[in-house]
C-alpha positions in Angstrom: 93.0 -57.5 -23.6 94.8 -55.0 -21.3 94.6 -55.3 -17.5 96.1 -52.9 -15.0 98.0 -53.9 -11.9 95.5 -53.7 -9.0 98.1 -53.7 -6.3 99.1 -50.1 -6.9 97.1 -46.8 -6.7 95.3 -46.3 -9.9 94.5 -43.0 -11.7 91.1 -41.6 -10.6 90.3 -39.0 -13.2 87.0 -39.0 -15.1 89.0 -39.7 -18.3 90.5 -42.8 -16.7 87.1 -44.0 -15.7 85.7 -43.7 -19.2 88.9 -45.3 -20.6 88.7 -48.2 -18.3 85.1 -49.0 -19.1 85.8 -48.6 -22.8 88.9 -50.9 -22.7 87.1 -53.6 -20.7 83.7 -53.3 -22.4 83.7 -56.8 -23.8 84.8 -58.3 -20.5 82.0 -56.3 -18.7 79.3 -57.5 -21.2 80.5 -61.2 -20.8 80.5 -61.0 -17.0 77.1 -59.3 -16.9 75.8 -62.2 -19.1 77.4 -64.7 -16.8 76.0 -63.0 -13.7 72.4 -62.9 -15.1 72.4 -66.5 -16.5 74.2 -67.8 -13.4 71.4 -66.5 -11.2 68.8 -68.7 -12.8 71.1 -71.7 -13.5 69.5 -75.0 -12.4 65.9 -73.6 -12.3 63.2 -75.1 -14.4 62.3 -72.0 -16.3 65.8 -70.6 -16.4 66.2 -67.1 -17.8 62.4 -66.9 -18.3 62.2 -66.1 -14.6 63.5 -62.6 -15.4 60.2 -62.1 -17.2 58.0 -64.1 -14.8 59.1 -62.3 -11.7 57.9 -58.8 -12.7 54.7 -60.2 -14.1 54.0 -62.1 -10.9 54.8 -59.0 -8.8 52.6 -56.8 -10.9 49.8 -59.3 -10.4 50.3 -59.4 -6.7 50.4 -55.6 -6.4 47.1 -55.4 -8.3 45.4 -57.9 -6.0 46.8 -56.7 -2.7 46.5 -53.0 -3.0 43.3 -52.8 -5.0 41.3 -55.8 -3.9 42.4 -56.5 -0.3 43.2 -52.9 0.8 41.0 -51.1 -1.7 43.6 -48.4 -1.8 43.4 -45.1 -3.8 46.3 -43.0 -5.0 46.4 -40.1 -2.7 43.8 -37.5 -1.9 41.1 -37.6 -4.6 43.3 -40.1 -6.5 42.3 -42.8 -9.0 39.9 -45.5 -7.9 41.1 -47.8 -10.7 42.2 -51.2 -9.3 44.9 -51.6 -11.9 46.1 -48.0 -12.1 47.2 -48.1 -8.4 49.2 -51.3 -9.1 50.9 -49.6 -12.1 51.9 -46.6 -10.1 53.4 -48.9 -7.4 55.1 -51.0 -10.0 56.9 -48.0 -11.3 58.2 -47.2 -7.9 59.3 -50.8 -7.4 61.3 -50.8 -10.7 63.3 -47.8 -9.6 63.7 -49.1 -6.0 64.7 -52.5 -7.3 67.4 -51.2 -9.6 69.0 -49.2 -6.8 68.7 -51.8 -4.0 69.8 -54.8 -6.1 73.1 -53.1 -6.9 73.6 -51.5 -3.5 72.8 -54.6 -1.4 75.4 -56.6 -3.2 78.1 -54.0 -3.3 79.7 -54.6 0.2 80.5 -58.2 -0.8 81.8 -57.5 -4.3 85.5 -57.5 -3.4 85.1 -59.9 -0.5 83.4 -62.4 -2.8 86.1 -62.1 -5.5 89.3 -62.3 -3.5 90.9 -64.3 -6.3 90.7 -61.3 -8.5 92.5 -59.2 -5.9 95.3 -61.7 -5.0 95.9 -64.0 -7.8 95.0 -62.3 -11.1 95.8 -58.9 -12.6 92.2 -57.8 -12.9 90.5 -54.4 -13.3 88.7 -54.4 -10.0 86.9 -51.2 -10.7 84.6 -52.9 -13.2 83.1 -55.3 -10.6 80.5 -52.6 -9.4 79.8 -51.9 -13.1 79.1 -55.6 -13.7 76.8 -55.7 -10.6 74.9 -52.6 -11.8 74.7 -54.1 -15.3 72.9 -57.2 -14.0 70.5 -55.0 -11.9 69.9 -52.8 -15.0 69.0 -55.9 -17.1 66.3 -56.8 -14.6 65.0 -53.3 -14.4 64.8 -53.2 -18.2 62.8 -56.4 -18.3 60.5 -55.0 -15.6 60.0 -51.8 -17.7 59.1 -53.9 -20.7 56.5 -55.6 -18.6 55.2 -52.2 -17.5 55.0 -51.0 -21.1 53.0 -54.0 -22.1 50.7 -53.6 -19.1 50.1 -49.9 -20.0 49.0 -50.9 -23.5 46.8 -53.7 -22.2 45.2 -51.8 -19.2 45.2 -48.2 -20.4 44.8 -49.0 -24.1 47.4 -46.4 -24.9 51.1 -45.7 -24.5 52.1 -42.1 -24.0 54.9 -41.0 -26.4 56.6 -39.3 -23.4 57.7 -42.7 -22.2 60.7 -42.3 -24.6 62.2 -40.0 -22.0 62.4 -42.8 -19.4 66.0 -43.6 -20.3 67.0 -40.0 -19.8 65.4 -40.1 -16.3 67.1 -43.4 -15.4 70.5 -42.3 -16.6 71.4 -40.1 -13.6 70.1 -42.8 -11.3 72.6 -45.2 -12.9 75.4 -42.7 -12.3 74.4 -42.1 -8.7 74.0 -45.8 -8.0 77.4 -46.6 -9.5 79.1 -44.0 -7.3 77.4 -45.5 -4.2 78.3 -49.0 -5.3 82.0 -48.1 -5.7 82.1 -46.6 -2.2 80.3 -49.5 -0.5 82.4 -52.1 -2.4 85.5 -50.5 -0.9 84.1 -49.9 2.6 82.9 -53.5 2.7 86.5 -54.7 2.6 87.7 -52.6 5.6 84.4 -52.5 7.6 82.6 -55.9 7.4 79.6 -54.5 9.3 78.6 -52.5 6.2 77.3 -55.7 4.6 75.1 -56.4 7.6 73.6 -52.9 7.8 73.0 -52.0 4.2 70.1 -54.4 3.9 68.4 -52.7 6.8 69.0 -49.2 5.4 67.6 -50.1 1.9 64.5 -51.5 3.6 64.0 -48.2 5.5 64.6 -46.4 2.2 61.7 -48.4 0.6 59.3 -47.0 3.1 60.8 -43.5 3.0 60.4 -43.4 -0.8 57.1 -42.6 -2.6 56.7 -46.2 -3.8 53.3 -47.0 -2.2 52.1 -43.4 -2.1 52.5 -40.1 -4.1 54.7 -37.4 -2.5 51.7 -35.1 -2.7 50.0 -37.3 0.0 52.5 -36.0 2.5 52.1 -32.8 4.5 53.8 -29.9 2.6 56.4 -29.5 5.3 57.6 -33.0 4.8 57.6 -33.0 1.0 60.8 -30.9 0.8 62.5 -33.4 3.1 61.3 -36.3 1.0 62.9 -34.8 -2.1 66.3 -35.3 -0.4 65.7 -39.0 -0.9 67.7 -39.8 -4.1 64.9 -42.1 -5.4 62.0 -39.7 -4.9 62.7 -37.5 -8.0 63.3 -40.4 -10.3 60.2 -42.3 -9.2 58.0 -39.2 -9.6 59.4 -38.3 -13.0 59.1 -41.8 -14.3 55.5 -41.8 -13.4 55.1 -38.5 -15.0 56.4 -39.6 -18.4 55.2 -43.2 -18.4 51.7 -42.9 -16.8 50.7 -39.3 -16.8 52.0 -38.6 -20.3 53.6 -35.3 -19.3 57.1 -33.9 -20.0 59.7 -34.4 -17.3 61.0 -31.6 -15.1 64.1 -30.7 -17.3 65.6 -28.3 -14.8 65.3 -30.7 -12.0 66.7 -33.5 -14.1 69.7 -31.4 -15.0 70.4 -30.6 -11.4 70.0 -34.3 -10.4 72.4 -35.3 -13.2 75.1 -33.0 -12.1 74.8 -34.2 -8.5 74.8 -37.8 -9.7 77.9 -37.3 -11.8 79.6 -35.8 -8.8 78.7 -38.8 -6.6 79.8 -41.2 -9.3 83.2 -39.5 -9.7 83.7 -39.3 -5.9 82.8 -43.0 -5.5 85.3 -43.9 -8.3 88.1 -41.8 -6.8 87.4 -43.4 -3.3 87.6 -46.9 -4.8 90.8 -46.2 -6.8 92.5 -44.6 -3.8 91.7 -47.4 -1.4 92.1 -50.4 -3.6 95.8 -50.7 -3.0 94.9 -51.8 0.6 92.6 -54.6 -0.5 95.2 -57.3 -0.7 96.6 -56.5 2.7 93.2 -56.8 4.4 92.1 -59.9 2.5 
């Protein structure tokens, strides 16, 4: 297995990024497995919690929003007690994927100083591993959503097959942000303290508990600047409404996401040579 010297500036081209992930793919897979299994190590149900958590959350959403608050989905929206919960659950899957990876990113290098100082290790894969673990939990939650759609709606729209295409640009975008925060967390320790607050604000500023159409028209454009808004709305479109995604919007989002990913990777590779000095 080939490792690069982390104590020197590394190439930051798109080709070098793809090459690094390809070369270290087996290491990434093994460390993602260790990350996921380690999270549930020592618990009674073990890895089964990865299935139980989304099931419990979906049940709680159904009870709280439909029974306690008797909520409806927007102006003239559905009165179905379970449909509201499914719509919220979609938003929480998207939000959960992003926040799980981003919240941990400032501590990725700080929590693995042995990889920086003692071992020749491809540091750039640490954010990939963190995102891989978050993606595993998102995939499990999406399986739960799929099962719930069949049980509750008695049908599964074929357009749900486009969901991976919708999630792909979000993965690119999240990876870019994770690379940037992983580097900033080394030099600015306050980043780790503030990111949790920012992601909490993001939750309420995203159309998780309400449709974007419920907002005044003048605010809808501003809401679309939120990187999660488009993904949440499009996932609901293909999974619950059974409609085709907005292909032009998805293309634009993908280009922006790739640019953010590349910038994050370049930033990480350019700053990594200073990690050992700070740590």
